[in-house]
N, C-alpha and C positions, 0 to 999 in steps of 0.2 A: 721419382723421389717420394718418400713416404710423407705422411702428414707430420707437421711439427708437433712436439709434445704439448698436450693440453695443460693449461694453467689452472690448477684447482683452487678452491677456496682456501685450503690450507697453505698453498704456495703464496697466495695473496696476503694472508694474515701474517705469515712468517716474514715476507718482504716488508710489510708495514711496520712490524716490530723492529726490524733492522734499521729502517729509516728513522724511526722515532728514537731508538737508542742512540743513534749517531747524531741526529740533527735536532731532535725535539719534535713533539707532536704538532706544534704550531706551523712548522714548515712542511708538513705532510700535505701533498697535493696528489690528485689522481694521475697527473702526468708524470710526476717523480716516482710515484708508486709503480706505474707501468714500466718505467725504465729499470727500476730496481728488480722487478719481477721478471724482466726480460720478455715482455709481451706487449701487445698493442693496447692502447687505452680502451678501445671498444670491448676488448676481452674482459676487462675488469667489470664492466656493467652487466655481465652475465651473472656476477656474484654479489655485487654491491651497487646500490642505487646512486650513492654520492658519498662525499666525505663523512657526513653525519652518520649515514648508515654503516660506513666502514668503522667508525669509532665505536658505535654501538656493538657491532660484531666483535671488535677487539675486546671490549669490556666483557662481553659474554664469554668469549673464549678464555679470557684470563680468569674470570670468576669460576668457570667450570673446573679449573685446575686447583682451586682451593680445597684443602682438606677440611673435612668437617669433624671437629673434635667431639668426644663424648661430652654432652652438656651436663653440668652438675644439677643435682636435684634442687638445691637452694636457688630461688629465683634471683637473688642479688648476685650470686656467683655466676649465674647464667648471663646476666647483663655484662659483668666484667669479662667473661670468657668471649662472648660475641664481640665486644669492643676490641678485645686484644687480638682476636683473629683478623678483624678489619685492619687494625694497625700493622700487624706483622706482615700481612699479605701485601698491603699497599706500600709499606716502607721498602720492600724489595724492588718495587717498580714505581717510584714516586711520581712519574709523569702522569700516571693514571689519576692521581688526585687533581691535577690541573685540569684534566678533561671533565672529571666528575663535578667540579664546582662551577664550570662554565654555564651549565644549563640544568643543574640538578639531575644530571644523568645517573643512571644506575644500570648495571648489567642484570638481566633477569635472573641469572644463576646465582647472584649475590643476595637476592632478596631474603633468603633464609636467615641471614645474619640480622637483618632489620626485624624480621618476624620474631626471632629469638629474643632480641633486645626488648621489643615492645611487650611480648608475652611476659617476660621477667618483670618488667616495670609494673604491669597491671597486677600481677600476683603479689607484688610488694605493696600494693595499695593505691597505685596511681589510677586515675581515670584515663580513658583513652587519650584525651587531650593532653594530660600531664605526661603520659608515656611518650607521646610525640615530642613534647618539650624536652624531655630527658634525652631522647634519641638525638634531637637536634643539637643539644648542648655537647653531647659526647662526640658527635660528628665534627662540630666546629673545633673542639679541642684536639681531636685526632688529626684532622686535615691540617690544621695549623701547625701542629707539632711535626708532622711529616715534611711539610713544605719548608719550614724554617730549617730543620736539620739538613734536608737535601741541599738547600741553597747554601747553607754554611759550609757543608762538606765540599760542594763544588767550587766555591770561592777559595777555600783554603787550598784545594788541589791546584787551582790555577795560579794563585799568588805564591804559594809555598812559603808563607810567612805569617806572622801574627796579624789578626784582624785589627783594623784601625780602632775599633772600640776598645779592644784589650790594651792597646798602647795608651789610649786616653785614660783608662782607669788606672793603669800602673803609674801614670804621671799625675794622678789626682792630688790636689792640695788637701792635706789632712785638716787644715783649719776650716776650709769651706765645705769639704766632702769627707768627713771623718770616717764614715762607715765604708764608703767605696775605697778610700785610701788604705784602710786596714785590710781589705780583701784584695788589694791590687795584684799582688803576685800570684794569688790563688784563683783569681776570677776566671781565667780561661779554662782551667781544669774543672772548676765548680760548675760552670754553665755547660760543660761538655758531658756531664753525667746524664745517664738515661733515667729520668724520673717519671716516665710516662705512667708506669703502673701505680706509683704513689699518687700522682695527680688524678688519675682516673678513679681510684678508690675514694679519694677525698671528694671528688666531684659527685660521684654516685651517692656516697653516704650523706653528704650535705644536702643534696636534692631530696632524697627520701626522708631525711630527718625533718625537713622544713616544708613538707607538702601542705599546701593550703587546704582548707576544709573542702570537702566534696560539694558539688553544686554546679552552678553554671560556670563554664570555663571563662577564664579571665580574658576579656575582650580588649584590654589595653594594648 
């Protein structure tokens, strides 16, 4: 009998993706991964050290598939473009955001987006410290938007009915909550709109317009 086919790193990455897409990254274990890949657990350790290393490799593999758009000459637009690439890439696979926020992880192949954002901010007049503050604000906004949308879409798919919040707002008492009551029937459609780009531009414009004086970074 010949040797059994070898399990490659690509096979392991593909199996991990299948597991995560099906069950969520929190339930990913090396034992379950070995079963999914059709190999022995010991074979996995020829390619990955542990679950943390596996997640890092998954992030790198995913980041390497990101397309790099032509970056605008205007530094403000480069900030917007880099942030939009981050959002569009992660929105297609929102579980990645859950991994990234656990321990400030990042795939090495994705660092170009952070670099582009920081460089744009500094060219717009930010100090390096202020550029990091802007990056952090954009990341929090982007990660939150992706997670909230993904969770909402999942819940609606499972329940196949209106959200409890939407029902409450439709039934709002106009005397006590006049503005909510006036929007009651439109609320669900209004909050479903994609306003990421508008919010991103407002965030960046507001930050750059209100830069504090240069000098020592704020230690507060």
